[in-house]
MIGU-74022 format. One record per residue (C-alpha): x, z, y. Coordinates in steps of 0.25 Angstrom, whole numbers, padded with zeros to 4 digits, always signed. Layout:
N
XZY
...
This chain:
852
-0679+0400-0198
-0690+0402-0187
-0700+0391-0186
-0700+0382-0174
-0712+0381-0165
-0724+0373-0171
-0722+0358-0169
-0733+0347-0170
-0729+0338-0182
-0735+0328-0191
-0735+0332-0206
-0736+0323-0218
-0737+0329-0232
-0737+0319-0244
-0739+0321-0259
-0734+0311-0270
-0746+0310-0279
-0744+0314-0293
-0729+0315-0292
-0728+0323-0305
-0736+0313-0313
-0726+0302-0307
-0715+0309-0314
-0722+0310-0327
-0726+0296-0327
-0713+0290-0322
-0703+0299-0329
-0692+0307-0322
-0682+0295-0319
-0692+0285-0313
-0699+0297-0306
-0686+0301-0300
-0683+0287-0295
-0697+0287-0289
-0695+0300-0281
-0682+0295-0276
-0688+0283-0271
-0699+0291-0265
-0689+0300-0258
-0682+0287-0252
-0696+0283-0247
-0698+0297-0240
-0685+0297-0234
-0686+0283-0228
-0700+0286-0223
-0695+0299-0217
-0685+0291-0209
-0695+0280-0205
-0706+0290-0200
-0697+0301-0195
-0702+0311-0204
-0696+0325-0208
-0698+0329-0223
-0701+0344-0224
-0704+0345-0239
-0706+0337-0251
-0710+0339-0266
-0720+0330-0271
-0724+0327-0257
-0718+0327-0243
-0720+0335-0230
-0715+0328-0218
-0715+0330-0203
-0717+0319-0193
-0717+0319-0177
-0728+0310-0177
-0740+0307-0185
-0738+0292-0186
-0724+0295-0192
-0731+0303-0203
-0741+0293-0205
-0731+0282-0206
-0723+0290-0216
-0736+0292-0225
-0740+0278-0225
-0726+0273-0229
-0725+0284-0239
-0738+0280-0246
-0735+0265-0245
-0721+0268-0250
-0726+0276-0262
-0736+0266-0266
-0725+0255-0266
-0715+0264-0273
-0726+0267-0284
-0730+0252-0285
-0716+0248-0288
-0715+0258-0299
-0729+0255-0305
-0735+0269-0301
-0745+0274-0291
-0737+0282-0281
-0745+0289-0270
-0744+0300-0260
-0754+0308-0252
-0751+0312-0238
-0757+0321-0227
-0753+0319-0212
-0756+0330-0201
-0751+0334-0187
-0749+0348-0184
-0740+0360-0179
-0730+0365-0189
-0719+0375-0189
-0706+0371-0194
-0693+0380-0197
-0680+0377-0204
-0676+0385-0217
-0663+0392-0217
-0651+0384-0224
-0651+0395-0235
-0666+0392-0238
-0664+0377-0238
-0652+0379-0247
-0661+0385-0258
-0672+0375-0257
-0680+0377-0244
-0684+0366-0235
-0676+0364-0223
-0688+0364-0214
-0701+0371-0216
-0715+0367-0210
-0727+0375-0209
-0740+0375-0201
-0755+0372-0203
-0752+0357-0202
-0744+0358-0215
-0756+0362-0224
-0765+0352-0217
-0756+0341-0220
-0755+0346-0234
-0770+0347-0236
-0771+0332-0231
-0760+0328-0241
-0767+0335-0252
-0781+0329-0250
-0775+0315-0249
-0777+0305-0260
-0765+0297-0266
-0760+0288-0255
-0768+0294-0244
-0763+0299-0231
-0772+0309-0224
-0771+0313-0209
-0776+0325-0201
-0785+0323-0189
-0772+0327-0181
-0763+0317-0187
-0773+0305-0188
-0775+0301-0173
-0761+0303-0170
-0757+0294-0182
-0768+0284-0180
-0765+0282-0165
-0750+0279-0168
-0753+0270-0180
-0749+0258-0172
-0734+0263-0173
-0735+0259-0188
-0736+0245-0184
-0745+0235-0191
-0748+0245-0203
-0753+0255-0193
-0764+0245-0189
-0770+0244-0203
-0770+0258-0207
-0783+0264-0212
-0788+0277-0205
-0799+0285-0211
-0805+0299-0208
-0810+0308-0220
-0817+0318-0211
-0815+0333-0210
-0809+0341-0221
-0807+0356-0223
-0793+0361-0227
-0791+0374-0234
-0785+0384-0225
-0788+0375-0212
-0800+0380-0204
-0804+0367-0197
-0808+0354-0204
-0798+0343-0204
-0801+0328-0202
-0794+0320-0212
-0789+0305-0210
-0783+0295-0219
-0774+0284-0215
-0767+0273-0224
-0765+0259-0227
-0776+0251-0233
-0773+0248-0248
-0764+0260-0249
-0772+0272-0243
-0784+0277-0251
-0793+0278-0239
-0802+0287-0247
-0807+0301-0243
-0798+0312-0248
-0803+0321-0259
-0807+0336-0257
-0796+0346-0262
-0796+0361-0263
-0789+0362-0250
-0796+0350-0242
-0810+0346-0242
-0820+0338-0234
-0827+0346-0223
-0841+0342-0227
-0852+0348-0218
-0862+0358-0224
-0873+0348-0222
-0866+0337-0231
-0863+0346-0243
-0871+0342-0255
-0879+0356-0256
-0885+0353-0242
-0887+0338-0242
-0900+0338-0250
-0906+0349-0241
-0902+0342-0228
-0906+0328-0232
-0921+0331-0230
-0919+0338-0217
-0910+0327-0212
-0919+0316-0215
-0931+0323-0208
-0922+0326-0196
-0915+0313-0195
-0925+0305-0188
-0929+0315-0178
-0914+0319-0175
-0911+0304-0171
-0921+0305-0160
-0916+0319-0155
-0901+0316-0156
-0892+0305-0153
-0877+0304-0159
-0867+0308-0148
-0859+0296-0145
-0844+0297-0149
-0832+0289-0148
-0820+0288-0158
-0809+0293-0149
-0796+0298-0155
-0784+0305-0149
-0776+0296-0140
-0787+0285-0139
-0788+0278-0126
-0799+0279-0115
-0802+0270-0103
-0806+0277-0090
-0816+0269-0082
-0817+0269-0067
-0823+0281-0061
-0837+0280-0057
-0838+0287-0043
-0852+0291-0040
-0848+0300-0028
-0847+0289-0017
-0833+0294-0015
-0825+0282-0018
-0812+0289-0016
-0814+0296-0029
-0814+0284-0037
-0799+0282-0040
-0795+0297-0039
-0805+0303-0049
-0803+0291-0059
-0788+0294-0058
-0791+0309-0060
-0799+0307-0072
-0788+0298-0078
-0778+0309-0075
-0786+0319-0082
-0789+0312-0094
-0775+0307-0096
-0770+0321-0098
-0776+0320-0112
-0767+0317-0124
-0779+0314-0132
-0786+0303-0123
-0778+0291-0118
-0782+0285-0105
-0780+0270-0103
-0772+0268-0090
-0779+0261-0079
-0768+0251-0079
-0771+0247-0093
-0786+0246-0090
-0784+0237-0078
-0774+0229-0087
-0785+0227-0097
-0795+0223-0086
-0785+0212-0083
-0786+0207-0097
-0801+0208-0096
-0800+0198-0084
-0806+0208-0075
-0801+0213-0061
-0792+0225-0061
-0801+0233-0052
-0813+0231-0062
-0821+0244-0063
-0819+0251-0076
-0833+0254-0080
-0839+0256-0093
-0839+0242-0098
-0825+0238-0092
-0818+0251-0097
-0824+0249-0111
-0819+0235-0112
-0805+0240-0107
-0806+0251-0118
-0809+0241-0129
-0798+0232-0125
-0788+0243-0124
-0792+0251-0136
-0798+0263-0128
-0808+0272-0136
-0816+0276-0124
-0819+0274-0109
-0821+0285-0099
-0829+0283-0087
-0828+0294-0076
-0838+0296-0065
-0839+0305-0053
-0852+0308-0046
-0859+0318-0037
-0870+0325-0044
-0879+0336-0038
-0868+0339-0027
-0857+0340-0038
-0846+0330-0042
-0847+0326-0056
-0836+0319-0064
-0840+0313-0077
-0835+0304-0088
-0840+0295-0099
-0833+0292-0112
-0837+0277-0116
-0836+0271-0129
-0830+0257-0125
-0836+0250-0137
-0851+0253-0133
-0848+0258-0118
-0857+0270-0121
-0854+0284-0116
-0849+0293-0127
-0846+0305-0119
-0849+0310-0105
-0843+0322-0097
-0845+0327-0083
-0840+0338-0074
-0846+0343-0061
-0839+0349-0049
-0841+0352-0034
-0834+0343-0024
-0824+0332-0027
-0813+0343-0029
-0819+0346-0042
-0818+0332-0048
-0804+0334-0054
-0808+0346-0062
-0821+0339-0066
-0813+0327-0071
-0804+0337-0079
-0817+0343-0086
-0822+0329-0089
-0810+0323-0095
-0807+0336-0103
-0821+0335-0109
-0820+0320-0112
-0807+0323-0119
-0813+0333-0128
-0825+0324-0131
-0815+0313-0135
-0809+0322-0145
-0798+0330-0138
-0796+0344-0141
-0799+0355-0131
-0785+0360-0133
-0779+0347-0130
-0788+0345-0117
-0783+0359-0112
-0769+0356-0115
-0768+0342-0109
-0777+0344-0096
-0771+0348-0083
-0782+0349-0072
-0783+0337-0063
-0781+0345-0050
-0768+0350-0055
-0763+0336-0059
-0769+0327-0049
-0772+0330-0035
-0784+0337-0028
-0783+0326-0017
-0793+0315-0021
-0786+0306-0011
-0772+0309-0018
-0779+0306-0031
-0785+0293-0027
-0771+0289-0021
-0765+0292-0035
-0776+0284-0042
-0774+0272-0033
-0759+0273-0036
-0762+0273-0051
-0770+0260-0049
-0759+0254-0041
-0749+0258-0051
-0757+0251-0062
-0757+0238-0054
-0742+0240-0053
-0743+0241-0038
-0732+0251-0036
-0731+0251-0021
-0746+0254-0020
-0745+0264-0031
-0733+0271-0025
-0740+0272-0011
-0753+0278-0017
-0745+0288-0026
-0737+0292-0013
-0751+0294-0006
-0756+0303-0017
-0744+0312-0015
-0745+0312+0000
-0760+0317-0002
-0756+0327-0012
-0741+0330-0014
-0744+0338-0026
-0750+0326-0034
-0739+0325-0045
-0746+0313-0052
-0744+0305-0039
-0729+0309-0038
-0728+0304-0052
-0735+0291-0049
-0724+0288-0038
-0714+0290-0049
-0721+0280-0058
-0721+0270-0047
-0706+0271-0044
-0703+0270-0059
-0712+0258-0061
-0704+0252-0049
-0691+0256-0056
-0687+0264-0045
-0684+0278-0051
-0676+0283-0040
-0688+0282-0030
-0697+0290-0040
-0688+0302-0041
-0694+0309-0028
-0709+0308-0033
-0704+0312-0047
-0698+0325-0042
-0711+0327-0034
-0719+0325-0047
-0709+0334-0054
-0712+0345-0044
-0727+0344-0047
-0726+0343-0062
-0737+0353-0065
-0746+0344-0057
-0745+0333-0067
-0753+0331-0080
-0745+0335-0093
-0742+0320-0096
-0738+0316-0083
-0729+0329-0082
-0722+0324-0094
-0721+0310-0088
-0714+0316-0076
-0705+0324-0084
-0700+0312-0091
-0697+0305-0077
-0690+0317-0072
-0681+0318-0084
-0676+0304-0080
-0671+0309-0068
-0666+0323-0072
-0664+0323-0087
-0664+0308-0091
-0658+0312-0105
-0672+0318-0108
-0681+0307-0102
-0683+0300-0116
-0687+0313-0122
-0697+0316-0111
-0704+0302-0112
-0705+0304-0127
-0711+0318-0125
-0721+0312-0116
-0724+0301-0126
-0726+0311-0137
-0735+0320-0130
-0743+0309-0124
-0741+0297-0134
-0751+0288-0127
-0746+0290-0113
-0740+0276-0112
-0730+0278-0100
-0724+0290-0109
-0723+0281-0121
-0717+0270-0113
-0706+0278-0106
-0703+0285-0119
-0700+0272-0125
-0691+0267-0113
-0683+0280-0113
-0681+0279-0128
-0677+0265-0127
-0666+0268-0117
-0660+0277-0127
-0660+0266-0138
-0671+0274-0146
-0678+0261-0149
-0686+0266-0161
-0692+0278-0153
-0694+0269-0141
-0702+0259-0149
-0712+0270-0154
-0715+0274-0140
-0716+0260-0134
-0725+0255-0145
-0734+0267-0143
-0735+0262-0128
-0737+0248-0131
-0752+0249-0133
-0764+0242-0127
-0767+0254-0118
-0754+0253-0111
-0755+0244-0098
-0740+0242-0100
-0741+0238-0114
-0733+0225-0112
-0721+0233-0106
-0721+0242-0118
-0720+0230-0128
-0707+0227-0120
-0702+0241-0124
-0707+0239-0138
-0699+0226-0139
-0686+0234-0133
-0687+0244-0144
-0688+0234-0155
-0677+0226-0149
-0668+0239-0149
-0672+0241-0163
-0668+0226-0166
-0682+0222-0170
-0682+0209-0163
-0695+0203-0168
-0703+0215-0164
-0695+0216-0150
-0698+0201-0147
-0713+0203-0151
-0714+0215-0142
-0707+0208-0130
-0716+0196-0131
-0728+0205-0131
-0723+0212-0119
-0720+0200-0112
-0734+0194-0115
-0740+0207-0109
-0732+0210-0097
-0721+0200-0095
-0709+0207-0089
-0695+0210-0096
-0699+0207-0111
-0694+0193-0109
-0680+0199-0107
-0681+0207-0120
-0686+0194-0127
-0672+0188-0123
-0665+0200-0128
-0673+0200-0141
-0670+0186-0144
-0655+0187-0140
-0654+0200-0148
-0657+0192-0161
-0648+0180-0156
-0660+0171-0154
-0654+0165-0141
-0663+0154-0141
-0675+0163-0140
-0668+0172-0130
-0665+0160-0121
-0679+0156-0121
-0684+0170-0117
-0673+0170-0107
-0679+0158-0100
-0692+0166-0098
-0685+0177-0090
-0688+0178-0075
-0677+0173-0066
-0677+0184-0055
-0677+0196-0064
-0663+0202-0064
-0665+0210-0077
-0668+0198-0086
-0654+0193-0083
-0649+0205-0092
-0654+0198-0104
-0650+0184-0099
-0636+0190-0097
-0636+0196-0111
-0641+0183-0117
-0631+0175-0111
-0620+0184-0116
-0626+0184-0130
-0624+0169-0130
-0611+0169-0124
-0616+0162-0111
-0606+0170-0102
-0608+0163-0089
-0624+0163-0091
-0622+0178-0093
-0614+0180-0080
-0624+0172-0072
-0636+0180-0078
-0630+0193-0075
-0626+0190-0061
-0640+0185-0059
-0646+0198-0063
-0637+0205-0053
-0641+0196-0042
-0656+0197-0044
-0655+0212-0045
-0648+0213-0031
-0638+0224-0027
-0648+0236-0027
-0654+0244-0038
-0651+0248-0052
-0653+0234-0057
-0641+0228-0049
-0632+0239-0056
-0637+0237-0070
-0636+0221-0070
-0621+0222-0065
-0616+0226-0079
-0621+0213-0087
-0614+0205-0076
-0601+0212-0081
-0604+0209-0096
-0607+0195-0093
-0594+0193-0085
-0586+0200-0096
-0591+0190-0106
-0588+0179-0097
-0574+0183-0097
-0574+0188-0082
-0569+0202-0085
-0565+0205-0071
-0579+0202-0066
-0585+0210-0078
-0577+0222-0075
-0581+0221-0060
-0596+0220-0063
-0595+0232-0073
-0588+0240-0063
-0599+0236-0053
-0610+0241-0062
-0603+0254-0065
-0601+0257-0050
-0615+0253-0046
-0620+0263-0057
-0611+0274-0053
-0615+0273-0039
-0629+0274-0043
-0627+0286-0051
-0619+0293-0040
-0631+0290-0030
-0644+0291-0037
-0648+0301-0047
-0662+0295-0052
-0667+0288-0064
-0658+0276-0063
-0646+0284-0065
-0647+0283-0080
-0646+0268-0079
-0634+0269-0070
-0627+0278-0079
-0629+0268-0090
-0624+0257-0081
-0612+0265-0077
-0608+0268-0092
-0611+0253-0096
-0602+0248-0085
-0591+0257-0089
-0592+0253-0103
-0592+0238-0099
-0580+0241-0090
-0572+0247-0102
-0575+0235-0111
-0571+0225-0100
-0558+0232-0097
-0563+0236-0084
-0558+0251-0084
-0563+0264-0089
-0574+0269-0079
-0580+0279-0090
-0576+0291-0083
-0580+0286-0069
-0594+0284-0075
-0595+0297-0083
-0590+0305-0071
-0602+0300-0063
-0612+0302-0075
-0606+0317-0077
-0612+0320-0063
-0626+0316-0069
-0625+0323-0082
-0640+0320-0085
-0637+0305-0086
-0626+0308-0097
-0637+0315-0105
-0645+0302-0106
-0642+0297-0121
-0640+0283-0117
-0630+0287-0105
-0623+0297-0114
-0621+0286-0124
-0616+0276-0115
-0606+0286-0109
-0601+0288-0123
-0600+0273-0126
-0592+0271-0114
-0582+0283-0117
-0581+0277-0131
-0577+0263-0126
-0567+0270-0117
-0561+0277-0129
-0561+0264-0137
-0554+0256-0127
-0544+0267-0126
-0541+0265-0141
-0548+0278-0145
-0559+0272-0154
-0560+0285-0162
-0564+0292-0149
-0574+0282-0146
-0580+0282-0160
-0582+0297-0159
-0589+0296-0146
-0598+0285-0151
-0602+0291-0164
-0612+0301-0160
-0620+0290-0152
-0625+0283-0165
-0639+0288-0167
-0647+0275-0168
-0650+0274-0153
-0635+0272-0148
-0632+0262-0137
-0627+0248-0141
-0614+0250-0135
-0611+0262-0144
-0610+0253-0155
-0601+0243-0147
-0591+0254-0144
-0592+0260-0158
-0589+0246-0164
-0577+0244-0155
-0572+0258-0158
-0573+0258-0173
-0567+0244-0173
-0555+0250-0165
-0554+0262-0174
-0553+0253-0187
-0567+0257-0192
-0571+0243-0194
-0583+0245-0204
-0590+0254-0194
-0586+0245-0182
-0592+0233-0190
-0606+0241-0192
-0607+0243-0177
-0603+0228-0174
-0615+0224-0183
-0624+0234-0177
-0621+0228-0163
-0625+0214-0168
-0637+0219-0175
-0643+0227-0163
-0643+0216-0152
-0657+0221-0149
-0651+0234-0144
-0640+0227-0137
-0651+0219-0129
-0661+0230-0127
-0653+0243-0125
-0656+0249-0111
-0647+0255-0102
-0645+0252-0087
-0655+0240-0087
-0649+0234-0100
-0635+0233-0092
-0628+0234-0105
-0636+0223-0112
-0626+0212-0110
-0614+0221-0115
-0622+0225-0127
-0625+0210-0130
-0610+0207-0129
-0607+0217-0139
-0618+0213-0149
-0611+0199-0149
-0597+0205-0149
-0600+0213-0161
-0600+0200-0169
-0586+0198-0165
-0582+0212-0168
-0589+0211-0182
-0580+0199-0185
-0567+0207-0181
-0571+0219-0189
-0575+0210-0202
-0561+0204-0200
-0554+0217-0200
-0562+0220-0213
-0556+0208-0220
-0569+0201-0220
-0564+0188-0214
-0576+0179-0218
-0586+0188-0212
-0578+0190-0199
-0577+0175-0197
-0592+0173-0198
-0594+0184-0188
-0584+0178-0179
-0591+0165-0180
-0604+0171-0176
-0597+0177-0164
-0591+0164-0160
-0604+0157-0162
-0610+0167-0152
-0599+0167-0142
-0589+0155-0144
-0575+0159-0143
-0573+0150-0131
-0583+0158-0123
-0578+0172-0127
-0572+0180-0117
-0558+0185-0119
-0562+0199-0123
-0570+0194-0134
-0560+0184-0139
-0550+0195-0140
């Protein structure tokens, strides 16, 4: 079959050391057992690290999407072999080579595979380079190329505590047979396991030793070098250098303006930042984070970021360099210059400048200076050319508009949304083609949770997309998809995060949209990458880390993340601490956290309502749910979402008519909103309408499924959203079950179970399987519902509008398990489960629909 287009992949080649000798020493039987254990280890690690096995013999060839996954596999493989050998009293080692490069892949025909060919072929220069690395490695050694090392090194924190203790060593430049350019080689490993010794030369890989260091020339050179050394010291000085790697951080100091034109201060500094932020190689610490660090230094927020102050910020926030820009008039020309400062010594490492005529030349001069600095920090010319759009094209030729934009950014950093919006609007009045300023208005509206108002500036920015830097263009595309193709929004954010892995808004939003789809494990990767010291919103990201852990039922990690978030930024993490404690049925701790919730925030009453239901405090649940609605008022999306928990609380309190009325009210409010406004809130209203329809079915309040689906069919983009499509399927399945068609319900529900399914999918599957007499399968779902109470509490749709219903079902599943066990003739087990249920919700307080 024809090859696909070249793809950038991580290649890992391994070789089991002396495998033939192992067979001779152990004998065929024990060796066979060993290799079966080896194969189980490889399969387990493949699944854990998302690797694709391409080829195997004495060694392995695997492909990975990310270098850190390949490194994680290699580290676990080397450790696993060592443990396997130790248990058998033998030394068991592998050598490994890791490289990142373009490969061509193609599938062999079925006929070729049937006679022994591999299903997938992989070729390209990256493959022999990885093979050379593997071949030169010592037993137990993992060698990396210069392409793979910085990518893996920067992501090592994803390996947890182990990643902080890895040893990284450079073994210098090597020559590979058939490869024209020298290759820098690195080793990484765990101390005590890795050799951490220079690899030996091989016929296909040898050290790249300069001519002057070769033995034949050393003697002749020694005398000459000794004679020249003293004189050379006085003639030359070593050029200062800085240890800067790809994706390291820099702090931009305040612009020194020596022109006497004070209006240039903010505008040129902002232009300098925009120009440098286009790089995927250099990461720029945000001005918001710099000002936040000033606060921790107990300095005023308007402190000038000069050489000393900016260097201290860099040291505190893990930045490798400080850049100090300057603009001056020199000999009738305008000169833009910048110094790269080593924050440890505050010495200038590099300096670049560019001259132009008149102030209109300054944007082009800034581009030339930042391009030169990027090159001196190690970025390739190709990368600079690829990731650089001229400032005049992506900002504004109006310095007044640029200054208004800079001041708006400063206001946004102070969370002064009204001032920021006014200044962004001023910038677009001065230059209607200023796409970044239109996008700034969108950011303000979204920060205020007013997506509808943001659509007009969003469309203006969309029309000017070619005037945005590449990163911001992708950022725009993701927000546009939320309006036009919401089913693709998560993919858009993930794409942005992949291309710009240290662009923190991209990472944070990728996590949020994956979380909305119950893809908690994937969301965790992105939010952990965003919860770094350089992020001014680090505290909020730890809240997202906690949510992902709660969805994965890892309660201790969730609690730790929420506590860290609350300590750093306060906010909603206390709500999540209530949920975490309640999910593991530590109601004492949950009530203690509940007492720390603010009284005037309507959203905290969602958790308060759910906690009261969880404990069988029906009247408290009703009071809490109604309090939330009262605080939210009659306007806005919140008033709609908070109505459904009232219905659930009434249902559990036995007031079925009121429950149906409130569920119907929530449904009608959602449908009214869907018929009127077509903005970003529509997804939440679609979820609310379906959730209310599901609740009405279960409360005996009538079948409104067709009514809801009729409205949604007028908005087909909404039904393409995974979680909306799933809720629609669950609601249709509930209708079939209640009409005594459980097999139809099971057929609808079965395709949903991919590991990311909604909580209510398990509820309906449990009920339908039980009704169909498939008790063993129903029992599995009943137990799943009890074991995944973290998901019940944290799952997101329409502002957690289904949380209360999920919690009801997490407890009701105990009662259903008891009934299913009884059907299986396990009377003693059934009695114990029933006792558990009655202890949680005593018989005397159970509503009629539960007692039945």
